[in-house]
N, C-alpha and C positions, 0 to 999 in steps of 0.2 A: 504493500500500500504506500502511496506517495505521502510524504510528510505534510502535516497540517499545522499551521501556527496554533499553539495551544490557547492563545488569547482569543482566537475566533471560536474555538470549541467552548470557551468559558462563558460566552454570552448566549442569549436566547435567539430563536428564529424571529424574523420580522413579524411583529404581532398582527398587523393587518392581513398579511398573506396567510398566517396561521389561521386566523378567524375565517377567511374565505374558504379554507378547506373544510370547515364545519358544514358548509351549505352545498358543497360540490355534489352533484348527482341527486340532490333531494328535490322532491316534488311537494309543493305547498298547496293547500286547498284553495280553490278559487275565491271562497268567501273570506279567506285569511291569507293573502299573498305575503311574501317575505317583505319585511321592512328592514332595509340595510342601513343601520345607523352606526356603522363601525368606523368609517373613515371620515376625517375632517377635510373634505375637499369638494369644491363645487363640481357638479356634473354637467351643467349647462355650458355651452360654448361662450366665448367672449362676445361682447356687443359687436354688431356687424361692422361698424366703422373701424374698430380695432383690427378685426380680421382682414378687412380690405387694405388697411395700412400694411399689414404683414404680407398679404398676397402681392401687393404692389412692389414691396421690397424684393420678394422672391423673383418677380418677373423683370423688374426694371432697375434694380440696384445690384450690379455685379459684385460690389464689395461685401454684400451681405452673405455671400457664399465663401468668403475667405476667412482666414484667421483674423481676429480682431485684437485689440489691446488686451493684455492679460487681466488687467484690473477693470475692464469694461469700457463701453463707449463713453467718450468724453462728454457728449451731450446729455446722456442719462445721468452720469455722475454729477454734472453741474445742476441738472434739474432737481435731483434729490437734495443736493446741498442747499439750493435756494428754497425749496418748499419746506424742508425740515427746519431750516433756520427760522422761517416765518412761523411755522406751527409751534415750535418748541421755544421760541424766543431767545435763541442762542445764535452762535456763529459757527457754522460748519462750512468748510471750504471743499471744493471738488477733490482736492488732494487728500482729504480725510475720508473719502468714499471709495469703496470698491464694489464691483458687481460680481456676483457669483452664480454658479449654476444651481440656484435654489438656496433656501435658507439652511438646509442640512449641511450643504457644502460650506456655507458661511461659518457654521459652528465648527465643523471639522478643521477648516483652514485656520481659524483663530486659535482653537485649542492646540493644534499642532505647533503653533509658535510659542505657546505658553508653558505647556507641561510635557514631561517625558515619563517613561515607565518608572513607577515607584513614587511619583508625585501624587498629591491629593487635590481633589476639587470638591467643594461643598455644593450639594444640590438638594433643594427641598423635596419632601415627599408630599404627594405623589410626583414622580419624575416623568419627563417626556422620554419615552422609551428609546428613541434614536440617540439622544444624548447619552443615556446609560450604555447603549451598545457601543458607541464610539469609545467611551472611556474604557470599557472592558477590552476592546480590541487593541487598545494602546497600552494595556496594563497600567492604567491610571486608576487609582482608588477613588471611587465615589464615596464621599462621606455624607451620610444622610442627615438631613435636618427635618425632623418630624414637624408637622404643622397642626395636628389635631383636627377637630371638627371645624375650626374656622378656615382651614386650608391656607392661612396666611403665615409665612415664615417669620420667626422672631429673631431680630438681629442680635439681641443679647444672648440667646441660646446659640446662635451661629458662632459668636465670639468664643464660646467654650470649646468649639470643635477645631479651631485653628491651631495648627502645629507648624513645625519648621518645614514640613513638606507641602503645606497648603500653597497653592498657586492661584486659585481663582474661586469666585462664587458665581454660580449660574442661576439666573432667575428667568421665568417665562411669565409675561404679563401682557394682555389677558392670558390666563394660564391654560395650558394644555397639559393635563386633561381636566383640570378642576373647574375651569370657566371663571374663576374669581379674578378680580382686578386688584393689583397691588396699589394702595394709595400712594400719592406722591411723597408723603412724609416717610413712608416705609421704604420706598426706593432710595430716598436720600439718606436714610439711616444706614442702609446697606452700603451706599457709596462711601459714607464716612468711615464705616468699619473697614471696607476694603482699602481705602486710602491710608488709614492709620497703620495697617499691617503690610502695606506694599503689595497688595493683591490686585488682580484684575477683577472688575465687576462686569460680567457679561449679562446683558439683558436682551432676551429674545422677544421681540415685539411683532412676531408674525401676524398677530390678530389685532393690531392696534387700530386698524381701520374700522373695527366694529366695537370699539370702546364705548361705554355708555355715557361718558362725560363729553360735553361739547368743548371742554378745555383741553389743554395739552396733558397727556398722561403723566408727565413729570416735568421737573425743571432741571434735570441733570445737564442738559446742554447749555444752560445759562452760565455755568462756571467758565471763567476764562481758560482754565487749564483742564477742561472736562476730559480730554483724551489721555490724561496721565493715568486715569483709573478706569473710566467708563468705556465699554465697548458695546455698541448697539448693533443688533441683527434685525433684518427685515426680510419679508417675502412679498413678491408681487403676485404669487399664485392665487391667494384667496381674494385679493382686491379686484383683480382683472380677469380671473378665471384662466390663468396661464399655467396651471399645474404641469401640463405636459411639456411646456417650453422651458422650464427650469430657470427662473430668474429670481435671485435674492440679492441682498446687499449687506455690507459691513460698513460701519462708521467707527473709525478708530484713528490713532495717531499715524502720521506719515511713516514714522519708524516702524510701527507695527505692520502697516500695510506693505512695507518693503519686504518684510519677512513672509507675509501672506502671499505676496506675488510669487515667491519661490515655490510655495505649495501649489498654488493654482496653475502655474506654468507646467508643473510636473504632472498634475492630475488631469487637467482638462484643456490646458493651453489658453483657452479663453471661454467666457460664458457664451451660450448660444446667441448668435447675432439676431436671428429673427425674433426671438423672445424679447430681447432688449429693445428692438425697434417697436414691438407691440407695447411694452411697458412704458416707453417714452411717449408714445402717442396717447396712451391711457392717462398718464400724468397730466398731459397738456390739454386733453379734451374731455375727460370723463369725470370731472370733479362733481358735477351735479348728479350724474348717474350713480357714482359711488356713494354719495350721501344718501340716495334712495336705498341702495343695497344695505347700508348700515341700519337704516330705520327698519327695514324688513327683518333683518337678523335680530334686532332688539325686540321686534314684535313677536318673533318666534320664541325668543327667550321668555317673554312674558307669558306666552301660551304654555310653555313647559312648566313655568311656576304655577300657573292656574291648574294645569292638568294634574300635577303631583299633589296639589291640594285636595284632589279627589281620591288620593291613595294614602290613607292615613297610616298604613303600616310601612310605607316607604318614607325615607328621609332625604330630602333634597339638600345636599351639603353645599353645592356651588352651582352657579349657572351664569353663563355669559359668553360672549363671542359665539363660538360654534358648539359649546359643550354644556352638558349637564352632568354633574357628578353626584351619584345617588348611593345611599346605603340601602341595600336590599333587605327584605324581612325573612329570608330563608335561613335554615340551619346549615346549609352546605357552603363551602367556600366559593368565592365568586367565579372561579374558572369553571366549576361544575354548574353553577347557576347560569352562566352565560350560554353554555352548551345546551342546557335544558330549555332555555328560552327560545332557542332555535326550534326545538321539537314542539314545545307546548304553546308558544306564542307567535311563531313565525317572525321572530325578532332577533336581529344580529347586532349585538353590542359587544364592547370589550370589557373584560373583567379587570378589577383593580390589581390582580396579580400580575398584569402586564405593565403596571405603573409603579411597582414597589415590591420590596421583599416581603415574603410571608413570615409568620412567626418563627417557623423553623429556620429561616435564614436571618433572624435577628430583627424582623420587622415588629411594628406595634400592633398588628392585627387589622389595621385599616384596609390593607390590600384584599384580604379575604372577604370583607363585608361590603365592598363598593363596586360600582359599575360606571363606565363612561358611556354616555349617550351623545353621539355627534349628530346634532339635530339640524344642521344647516341645510341639509338636502330634503327635509320634510317640511312642507308648508303647514299652515295652521290647521287645515283639515286633516293632514296626515298626523300631526301631533295629537289631535283628538283621538285618532285611531290607535296611536301608541297607548294611550290611557285605556282604551277599550281592550287592547290586547293583554294588558297587565291585570285589569280588574278581576277576571275570573280566577287568576292564580292566587290572589291574596284576599279574596272575599271572606 
């Protein structure tokens, strides 16, 4: 048998792909078709104008078929810098922006420049599974920060976890999988903690376009030296329905991005050109449309909250952006519950065991009792059906 890197064997299979296997070959009754609420990704195509801009580039822009700059198109980097500076009230220059092939690549690129095997990174529970997988595959120790039922991490508790090996703190807000939004004061407290200890604070804001506040999600960019500590990650996938085109972004210091460039050049050479062209067109032309998308997602969040109000034996711990994080009422662990829901409720969701350690692995027990419901692809009528699917099981 050919050798396999043991770090890869140490991590788990891709959770969404694993869950899809639970429904392969199954036939669901016509009166209760499958509701797939397992993946946080829009399934509808982008707006027509954006698709036309991409198609025009394919047909009429020969440069779109060539290698582009490793750190992304200059126009897109400048547009991000301008819009983010206006939104967050800070100063971001194009040289502090890099474009990546999706936000997962943004995370792996940044983390590769920060930590090496044997180092430690603090991540709150429940974690985003791809972050955990990358740390596993690099033999970087994930140090877990439990959040309890509030699902909000405590900076004072995080301070007790810092050791000589700690290199970074990673936060996701709005959170995947929990849906909660970290208040600006909480994010600043973590920035102060990271700054005091010389750590990087990485904040993944993939879902920031669906934040419930009309104000900036935080004020970390307002610091003159924000890039000494803070690293911002972003994704165009959810905002403009560009999941298959893989476009993400990093905002960090020029020195950090010089190291990131080495990683990106080795892994992908450049981010996909057509996706970048689409993202740039979207930023320049779809502000009003995106505002409407945000309101629709917030309306679906409200429908989820109302729906679980009709399920008194369930507990809605968090909801926001694309997600609801719920405590189920059953005696079995969440991985078995999720599989049973496929059979008994025609419902595919992800178990908490995909977002944190079990008690046997040192967890708090939260993983066994929780489920993630990715509701962005279910309209309000569909979310009413979700409640109808669950009611018979918990009556």
